[in-house]
C-alpha positions as CSV (number, residue, x, y, z in Angstrom):
1,M,-7.7,8.7,-148.9
2,T,-8.3,5.1,-149.9
3,S,-11.7,4.1,-151.1
4,A,-14.0,1.8,-149.1
5,D,-12.6,-1.2,-150.9
6,G,-9.0,-0.2,-150.1
7,R,-8.1,0.9,-153.7
8,I,-6.4,4.2,-154.5
9,S,-7.6,6.4,-157.4
10,A,-4.8,8.3,-159.2
11,L,-4.6,11.0,-161.8
12,L,-1.5,10.8,-164.0
13,A,-0.1,14.0,-165.6
14,D,2.8,14.2,-168.1
15,D,3.1,15.8,-171.5
16,N,5.0,12.8,-172.9
17,A,2.6,10.0,-174.0
18,I,5.3,7.3,-173.7
19,V,6.1,8.3,-170.1
20,R,2.4,8.3,-169.2
21,A,2.0,4.8,-170.6
22,G,5.1,3.6,-168.8
23,V,4.1,5.1,-165.4
24,Q,0.5,3.8,-165.8
25,A,1.8,0.3,-166.5
26,L,3.9,0.5,-163.3
27,L,1.0,1.6,-161.3
28,S,-1.3,-1.1,-162.7
29,L,1.1,-3.8,-161.3
30,S,0.4,-2.6,-157.8
31,G,-2.9,-4.3,-157.5
32,D,-4.5,-1.5,-155.5
33,I,-3.9,1.7,-157.5
34,D,-6.3,2.7,-160.3
35,V,-5.4,5.4,-162.8
36,V,-8.8,7.0,-163.3
37,A,-7.6,9.8,-165.7
38,T,-4.6,11.3,-167.4
39,A,-3.6,14.8,-168.4
40,E,-0.8,16.5,-170.4
41,D,-0.9,20.1,-169.3
42,Y,-1.8,22.4,-166.4
43,D,-5.4,23.0,-167.5
44,G,-5.9,19.3,-168.1
45,V,-4.7,18.5,-164.6
46,I,-7.1,20.9,-163.0
47,A,-10.1,19.8,-165.1
48,Q,-9.5,16.1,-164.7
49,A,-8.9,16.5,-160.9
50,M,-12.2,18.3,-160.5
51,Q,-14.0,15.8,-162.6
52,H,-12.6,12.6,-161.0
53,R,-11.5,13.8,-157.6
54,P,-8.6,11.4,-157.4
55,Q,-7.0,10.5,-154.1
56,V,-3.5,11.0,-155.5
57,L,-2.0,13.2,-158.3
58,V,1.1,11.8,-160.0
59,T,2.6,14.6,-162.0
60,D,5.7,15.7,-164.0
61,I,7.2,19.2,-163.2
62,R,7.5,20.7,-166.6
63,M,4.4,20.7,-168.8
64,P,2.7,23.0,-171.3
65,P,2.1,25.8,-171.7
66,R,5.4,27.3,-170.3
67,F,7.3,24.1,-169.7
68,A,8.5,25.6,-166.4
69,D,7.1,24.3,-163.1
70,E,3.4,23.8,-164.1
71,G,3.3,20.4,-162.4
72,I,4.2,21.8,-159.0
73,E,1.8,24.8,-159.5
74,A,-1.0,22.4,-160.6
75,A,-0.4,20.3,-157.6
76,K,-0.7,23.3,-155.3
77,E,-3.9,24.3,-157.0
78,V,-5.4,20.8,-156.8
79,R,-4.6,20.7,-153.1
80,Q,-6.3,24.1,-152.7
81,R,-9.4,22.9,-154.4
82,L,-9.4,19.3,-153.1
83,P,-7.8,19.3,-149.6
84,G,-6.2,16.1,-148.7
85,T,-5.3,15.0,-152.2
86,G,-1.9,13.2,-152.2
87,V,0.8,14.4,-154.6
88,V,3.7,12.5,-156.2
89,V,6.0,14.7,-158.3
90,L,8.1,12.8,-160.8
91,S,11.1,14.8,-162.1
92,Q,14.2,14.2,-164.3
93,Y,15.8,17.0,-162.3
94,A,17.9,16.2,-159.3
95,D,18.1,19.9,-158.4
96,P,17.0,20.3,-154.8
97,E,15.4,23.6,-155.5
98,Y,12.4,21.9,-157.0
99,A,12.0,19.7,-153.9
100,V,12.3,22.8,-151.6
101,A,9.6,24.5,-153.7
102,L,7.3,21.5,-153.1
103,L,8.1,21.0,-149.4
104,A,7.6,24.7,-148.7
105,Q,3.9,24.0,-149.1
106,G,4.1,21.4,-146.4
107,A,5.5,17.8,-146.5
108,A,2.3,16.0,-145.5
109,G,0.8,14.2,-148.5
110,Y,3.7,15.0,-150.9
111,A,6.4,12.9,-152.5
112,Y,9.2,13.9,-154.8
113,L,10.8,11.2,-156.9
114,L,13.3,11.1,-159.8
115,K,11.9,9.5,-163.0
116,D,14.8,7.3,-163.7
117,R,14.4,5.6,-160.3
118,V,10.7,5.2,-159.9
119,A,10.7,1.5,-160.8
120,D,13.5,0.7,-158.2
121,S,12.1,-1.4,-155.4
122,D,8.5,-0.4,-156.2
123,R,9.4,3.2,-155.1
124,L,6.6,4.8,-157.1
125,T,3.8,2.6,-155.7
126,R,5.2,3.0,-152.2
127,A,5.1,6.8,-152.7
128,V,1.5,6.7,-153.9
129,R,0.4,4.7,-150.9
130,E,2.3,6.9,-148.6
131,V,0.8,10.2,-149.8
132,A,-2.7,8.7,-150.0
133,A,-2.4,8.1,-146.2
134,G,-1.1,11.7,-145.6
135,G,2.6,10.8,-145.4
136,S,5.5,12.1,-147.4
137,M,8.5,10.7,-149.3
138,L,11.7,12.3,-150.7
139,D,14.0,10.6,-153.2
140,P,17.2,9.6,-151.4
141,E,19.3,11.3,-154.2
142,I,17.6,14.6,-153.4
143,V,18.4,14.2,-149.8
144,A,22.0,13.5,-150.8
145,A,22.1,16.5,-153.0
146,L,20.8,18.7,-150.2
147,V,23.3,17.3,-147.7
148,A,26.5,16.4,-149.4
149,P,27.6,19.9,-150.7
150,A,27.2,21.4,-147.2
151,R,29.1,18.6,-145.5
152,S,32.2,18.9,-147.7
153,G,35.1,20.2,-145.6
154,T,32.9,21.4,-142.7
155,G,34.1,18.9,-140.1
156,L,30.6,18.2,-138.7
157,S,30.2,16.0,-135.7
158,D,28.2,12.8,-135.8
159,D,25.3,14.5,-134.1
160,E,25.4,17.4,-136.5
161,E,25.6,15.0,-139.5
162,R,22.5,13.2,-138.2
163,L,20.6,16.4,-137.6
164,L,21.5,17.7,-141.1
165,T,20.3,14.6,-142.7
166,M,16.9,14.7,-140.9
167,V,16.4,18.4,-141.8
168,A,17.2,17.6,-145.4
169,E,14.7,14.7,-145.4
170,G,12.0,17.3,-144.7
171,R,11.2,15.9,-141.2
172,A,9.2,18.2,-139.0
173,V,11.0,19.8,-136.0
174,K,8.7,18.0,-133.6
175,A,9.4,14.7,-135.3
176,I,13.1,15.3,-135.1
177,A,12.7,16.1,-131.4
178,A,10.8,12.9,-130.8
179,N,13.5,10.9,-132.7
180,L,16.3,12.5,-130.6
181,G,14.4,12.4,-127.3
182,T,14.6,16.1,-126.8
183,T,12.4,19.2,-127.1
184,P,11.4,21.0,-130.3
185,E,13.0,24.2,-128.9
186,A,16.3,22.3,-128.4
187,V,16.1,21.0,-132.0
188,D,15.4,24.5,-133.3
189,H,18.4,25.9,-131.4
190,A,20.6,23.0,-132.6
191,V,19.6,23.6,-136.2
192,E,20.5,27.3,-135.9
193,Q,23.9,26.4,-134.4
194,L,24.4,23.9,-137.2
195,F,23.8,26.6,-139.8
196,L,26.2,29.0,-138.0
197,H,28.8,26.2,-138.1
198,L,28.3,25.9,-141.8
199,A,28.3,29.6,-142.4
200,R,31.5,30.2,-140.5
201,D,33.6,28.5,-143.1
202,A,31.3,28.3,-146.1
203,S,33.1,28.7,-149.3
204,A,31.5,29.9,-152.5
205,G,31.0,26.3,-153.5
206,R,29.0,25.5,-150.4
207,H,27.0,28.7,-150.3
208,D,24.1,27.4,-152.4
209,A,23.8,24.3,-150.3
210,L,23.6,26.4,-147.2
211,T,20.9,28.6,-148.8
212,R,18.9,25.6,-149.7
213,L,19.1,24.2,-146.2
214,R,18.0,27.5,-144.7
215,K,15.0,27.6,-147.0
216,L,14.1,24.1,-146.1
217,H,14.4,24.8,-142.4
218,T,12.3,27.9,-142.7
219,A,9.6,25.9,-144.6
220,I,9.7,23.2,-141.9
221,L,9.3,25.8,-139.1
222,D,6.8,28.1,-140.6
223,R,4.6,26.2,-143.0
224,E,0.9,25.5,-142.3
225,E,-0.2,22.7,-144.6
226,Q,-4.0,23.2,-144.7
227,G,-3.9,24.6,-141.2
228,E,-1.8,21.8,-139.8
229,T,1.2,23.4,-138.0
230,L,4.2,21.5,-136.9
231,S,3.2,21.8,-133.3
232,R,2.5,18.1,-132.8
233,L,4.0,17.6,-129.4
234,L,2.8,20.8,-127.9
235,P,-0.2,23.0,-128.7
236,S,0.4,25.8,-131.2
237,R,2.0,29.0,-130.0
238,L,3.5,27.5,-126.9
239,A,6.9,27.2,-128.6
240,D,6.9,31.0,-128.9
241,K,6.0,31.3,-125.2
242,L,8.8,29.0,-124.2
243,R,11.4,30.8,-126.3
244,A,10.3,34.1,-124.7
245,D,9.9,32.7,-121.2
246,P,11.7,29.4,-120.5
247,S,10.6,29.7,-116.8
248,A,7.0,29.2,-117.9
249,I,7.3,25.4,-117.3
250,G,5.6,24.6,-114.1
251,R,4.2,28.0,-113.4
252,T,0.4,28.4,-113.2
253,E,-1.3,31.5,-114.7
254,R,-4.8,32.7,-114.1
255,L,-6.3,33.8,-117.4
256,T,-9.8,34.8,-118.7
257,V,-10.3,32.8,-121.9
258,T,-12.9,31.3,-124.2
259,V,-12.8,27.5,-124.5
260,L,-14.1,25.8,-127.6
261,M,-15.2,22.2,-127.7
262,S,-16.4,20.5,-130.9
263,D,-17.7,17.0,-131.5
264,V,-18.9,15.0,-134.6
265,R,-22.6,14.0,-134.3
266,G,-23.2,10.3,-134.8
267,Y,-19.5,9.5,-134.9
268,S,-19.9,6.1,-133.3
269,G,-22.3,5.0,-136.0
270,I,-20.1,6.3,-138.7
271,A,-17.1,4.4,-137.2
272,E,-19.2,1.2,-137.1
273,R,-20.1,1.5,-140.8
274,T,-16.7,2.8,-142.2
275,D,-13.5,0.9,-143.0
276,P,-11.0,1.9,-140.3
277,S,-8.3,3.1,-142.8
278,V,-10.9,5.3,-144.5
279,L,-12.1,6.6,-141.2
280,A,-8.6,7.4,-140.2
281,R,-8.1,9.5,-143.3
282,Q,-11.4,11.3,-142.8
283,L,-10.4,12.1,-139.2
284,N,-7.1,13.5,-140.5
285,M,-8.8,15.7,-143.0
286,H,-11.3,16.8,-140.4
287,R,-8.6,17.8,-138.0
288,K,-6.6,19.7,-140.6
289,A,-9.7,21.7,-141.5
290,M,-10.5,22.4,-137.8
291,N,-6.9,23.3,-137.0
292,S,-6.8,25.8,-139.8
293,A,-10.0,27.6,-138.7
294,I,-8.7,27.8,-135.1
295,L,-5.2,29.0,-136.0
296,K,-6.7,31.6,-138.4
297,Q,-8.1,33.3,-135.3
298,E,-4.9,32.8,-133.4
299,G,-6.4,30.2,-131.1
300,T,-4.5,27.4,-129.4
301,V,-5.4,23.8,-130.3
302,M,-5.2,22.0,-126.9
303,Q,-6.0,18.4,-127.9
304,Y,-7.8,15.9,-130.1
305,V,-9.7,13.0,-128.6
306,G,-11.0,10.9,-131.4
307,D,-13.5,13.1,-133.2
308,A,-13.5,15.8,-130.5
309,V,-11.5,19.0,-130.7
310,M,-10.6,21.3,-127.8
311,A,-9.2,24.8,-128.3
312,V,-8.7,27.9,-126.2
313,F,-8.6,31.6,-127.2
314,G,-6.8,34.0,-124.8
315,A,-4.1,31.5,-123.8
316,P,-1.1,31.1,-123.6
317,F,-1.1,34.8,-124.7
318,P,-4.0,37.0,-123.5
319,Q,-6.4,38.3,-126.1
320,A,-8.8,41.1,-125.4
321,D,-11.2,39.8,-128.1
322,H,-10.9,36.1,-127.3
323,A,-14.7,35.5,-127.3
324,E,-15.2,37.0,-130.7
325,R,-12.2,35.1,-132.0
326,A,-13.7,31.9,-130.7
327,L,-17.1,32.6,-132.3
328,A,-15.4,33.4,-135.7
329,A,-13.4,30.2,-135.4
330,A,-16.6,28.1,-134.7
331,L,-18.3,29.7,-137.7
332,D,-15.3,28.9,-139.9
333,M,-15.1,25.3,-138.6
334,H,-18.7,24.7,-139.6
335,R,-18.0,26.2,-143.1
336,R,-14.8,24.2,-143.6
337,Q,-16.3,21.0,-142.5
338,A,-19.2,21.5,-144.8
339,A,-16.8,21.9,-147.7
340,V,-15.0,18.7,-146.8
341,D,-18.3,16.9,-146.4
342,R,-19.3,17.8,-149.9
343,G,-16.2,16.1,-151.3
344,W,-16.9,13.0,-149.1
345,V,-20.5,12.7,-150.2
346,A,-19.4,12.8,-153.8
347,E,-17.1,9.8,-153.0
348,G,-19.9,7.9,-151.2
349,L,-18.5,8.6,-147.7
350,E,-20.5,9.8,-144.7
351,P,-20.2,13.5,-143.7
352,F,-19.2,14.8,-140.3
353,G,-21.9,17.1,-138.9
354,M,-20.6,19.0,-135.8
355,G,-21.8,20.6,-132.6
356,I,-19.7,23.3,-131.0
357,G,-19.8,24.6,-127.4
358,L,-18.2,27.9,-126.3
359,S,-17.6,29.0,-122.7
360,T,-15.9,32.1,-121.3
361,G,-14.4,32.5,-117.9
362,E,-11.3,32.2,-115.7
363,V,-9.0,29.2,-115.9
364,A,-5.8,28.1,-114.4
365,A,-3.3,27.4,-117.2
366,A,0.0,25.6,-116.7
367,L,2.7,24.0,-118.8
368,L,3.5,20.9,-116.8
369,G,6.1,18.2,-117.2
370,S,9.8,18.0,-118.1
371,E,12.0,18.7,-121.1
372,E,11.1,15.3,-122.4
373,R,7.4,15.5,-122.0
374,L,5.3,18.7,-121.7
375,E,1.6,19.2,-121.5
376,Y,-0.4,22.4,-121.5
377,T,-3.3,22.1,-119.2
378,L,-6.4,24.3,-118.4
379,V,-8.3,23.7,-115.2
380,G,-11.6,25.3,-114.2
381,D,-15.3,25.2,-114.5
382,T,-15.0,27.1,-117.8
383,V,-13.6,24.0,-119.4
384,N,-16.3,21.7,-118.1
385,L,-19.0,24.1,-119.2
386,A,-17.7,24.2,-122.7
387,Q,-18.0,20.4,-122.8
388,R,-21.6,20.5,-121.5
389,L,-22.6,23.2,-124.0
390,Q,-21.2,21.2,-126.8
391,D,-23.5,18.4,-125.8
392,L,-26.4,20.8,-126.2
393,A,-25.3,21.9,-129.7
394,R,-27.9,20.0,-131.8
395,P,-28.7,19.5,-134.6
396,A,-25.4,19.3,-136.4
397,G,-24.1,22.7,-137.5
398,T,-25.1,24.4,-134.3
399,T,-22.9,26.4,-132.0
400,I,-24.0,27.0,-128.3
401,A,-22.3,29.8,-126.3
402,S,-22.4,30.6,-122.6
403,E,-24.0,33.9,-121.4
404,A,-20.5,35.2,-120.6
405,T,-19.3,34.5,-124.2
406,A,-22.4,36.3,-125.6
407,A,-21.9,39.3,-123.3
408,L,-18.4,39.8,-124.8
409,A,-19.6,39.7,-128.4
410,P,-22.6,42.2,-128.7
411,S,-22.2,42.4,-132.4
412,W,-23.1,38.7,-132.9
413,G,-26.7,37.4,-132.9
414,F,-27.8,35.0,-130.2
415,E,-31.0,33.2,-129.4
416,P,-31.4,32.6,-125.6
417,L,-32.3,29.0,-124.6
418,D,-34.4,27.9,-121.8
419,P,-32.4,27.2,-118.6
420,V,-31.2,23.6,-118.5
421,H,-29.6,21.3,-116.0
422,V,-26.3,19.8,-117.1
423,K,-24.1,17.1,-115.6
424,G,-21.8,18.4,-112.9
425,R,-23.9,21.5,-112.0
426,D,-26.5,22.0,-109.4
427,A,-27.9,25.2,-110.8
428,P,-29.5,25.3,-114.3
429,V,-27.4,26.8,-117.1
430,T,-28.6,29.6,-119.4
431,A,-26.9,29.6,-122.8
432,C,-27.5,30.9,-126.3
433,R,-27.6,29.6,-129.8
434,V,-25.4,31.5,-132.2
435,V,-27.7,32.7,-135.0
436,G,-26.1,35.8,-136.5
437,T,-22.6,37.2,-137.3
438,P,-21.2,40.7,-137.4
439,E,-20.5,42.2,-140.8
440,R,-16.8,41.6,-140.6
441,V,-17.3,37.8,-140.6
442,A,-20.5,37.6,-142.5
443,P,-20.7,35.1,-145.4
């Protein structure tokens, strides 16, 4: 995340003092990157990161005490403690295994560059800016090392060559699908067929490259970087449903679900007072945190609209305990946002206080569209009521649940509210404020 004045704070880690000085000099020429601290070993990286809370960590791979992969391990630890921190790994090793180890944690906010090329065309400064904004960057030589050995003698078609390159670049399946104008499921199938092609005539010399590509593909498919899955064009878990039941497109199902709606209190004022680039980064961190809480309870993230989040529990796959899952997710969302807020306050940024509404009832659920464009839709009063209850969730940090939600979660604590008229309903609505949690989700 960039600061309010557009500058990027960086922590530089390398056990070689000459390298540190050289890299710091390169970054100083950028005009918008400030090296706020340096470190020379794993413990120093963690300590300096916690003290200075940099927006980006630039680190070598091998550092004391073991001179193994301390840089990558330190980067993972920093990301765990300070979600959203961008990471640029500088390495003298062109071995793709290091890049795979890094990307397995998720590509967003990571870059991997070779040391002897960091000065080429301002590659290092571009990488710092990219990861500060949540993007990623992989050194072209690493991409070549991943791809070239597998290509040799395989007779890949032009389409297979293109697909192989995009996979090796660490692109998300959904991003590849958008680039090719097809569905994520079609890309997944094409990649599997590509691997089969490679495997049919893979010699001993190409086996390692094939293994690397399989690892990278698995990381792309399965990783959840701080809760952000790769389901960008469709809500999470729908890909599984389509694989199991391709005829689901266009079919309407009646399901009993719990719908969750969240909204940031005072967001319009925050937006008015905050630099747009900073606000965009805050929204990205907010969504990652919310997504993680929802996915932890196996919910489906339906959509983001600005600062609002809509999710459903019990669809596309039925869940007997959907109400309790939704309540646990709401609790976790408040907790995670509070943790993110503490970091923002330390940086002089405004926190996001939330209100959450939960409504349980029957909906009509359908996956509508074509192979090029699909949208999962919920229709019914349950959805509308969740929105209205979210409006009632004040002050920030409050969760309001419908009577039906509370009835399905007797182990939770609720405080009944006076009946209130809400927009779109003639009869007053009786709802409850969530005030207690069962032992299994207690703080």
